[in-house]
N, C-alpha and C positions, 0 to 999 in steps of 0.2 A: 556490372561490377558494383562493388558495394560499399566504397569508397565514400566517405564523410557522414554515414547513414549509422544512426545512433538508436535507432529503437528495435527493440527483436521483434521476431515477427513468430516465431516457437509453431511455425508450420501452421497458422489459422490465419483462416480471411478474417478482416478486421471486427465485425462485429463480435464472433467468437473470442477475438484475442480482449476486445474490450470489455466483454463480460467476464471472461477471465480475470481480469485484473481485478474488477470490481468485485467478485467474489472473495478474492484475496485479501485485498481491502476491509469489506466487512468482516472475513472471518480474522484478521488480525486486529479489527477495533473491538470486536465481540471476545476474543481471548487476551491480547496483549502480547503472544506469543504465538509464532507458526513455523513450522517446517517445512520447507520448500526445495529445492533446485536452486542452486545459486545463481543462475539466470534471471530466473522469475524474483526472486528476493533484489537483484541489481535493479531490474522493471520498476518493480512495486516501489521504493523507496521513495523517489521523487515523487510520485501519484500520490503516496500517502502523506509525504510532506505539503502538498498543496492542500490536501483536504484538510489537515489538520490547521494548517495556519487559516482556511478559511474559517472556520470554525470558530479557530481563536479570534478573529475579527470580527463575529458576533452580529453582522450584518443581514437582513431578511431575504437578500438577493442573494446571499453566501450560504445559508439555511437551507433555502428553496435550492439550488444548486445542490448542497449535500443531499437533499431528500431524492433528487432526479437522479445521482450517482451509485449511492449503496443503500436507502431507503429509508422507511422513517425510524426503526431502531437504531442504525447504524450513525444514524444523524443526532440523533437524542443523546445516545451517549458519549459521541463527540462534544456537544455544546454543552453536557450538563458534568461530565466526569473526565474526560481528556481534556481539554481546551484550559480547564483551571490551572492543570499542573503545570502547564508551558506559557504562563501569563507573562514571563519577563524572558522568556528567548526566542530568539529570529532563526528558529529552523535546529538542525540537527536534534530531530524528535524521533528516530530509528536508530537501531544497532544491527548490522548484519555480520554474525559469528557463524565462522566455515565450521562443515563438520567433514566428517569421512564421506569417501565416495560410496552409492547404494552399491549394494551387491549384486542385484538382479544384473541390470543395464551400464552399472559403472557413473550415472553421472553425478555429477557433484553435488554434493547436497549444502545447505545453511540454514541458519535460525533465525530470522529478521522478527525484531520486538521492539515496543516502545520503551524508550528510556525512563 
């Protein structure tokens, strides 16, 4: 039974699921807006919020953690470009907008973007 389980598995093993989320975060950071399935967008939101909060705090340990998760390019963009935008806010950095279902398989689609 799956009662009380909050994380989605997407039919993948742990390390593949983790790399999927990391690559989605990197794409979102670099492009500011991505189109993906609604389930992936909902799973991505708390992950991105925590990463941006780490970049906003600006500690050395936080920067090292960012580099290990999303690489040097993404960490640099968060610290220099994205974190200063959210200097006064405490969360709520992303917006999910629902789109019509994909024609090929009927998957619910969504756009996740940085506000």
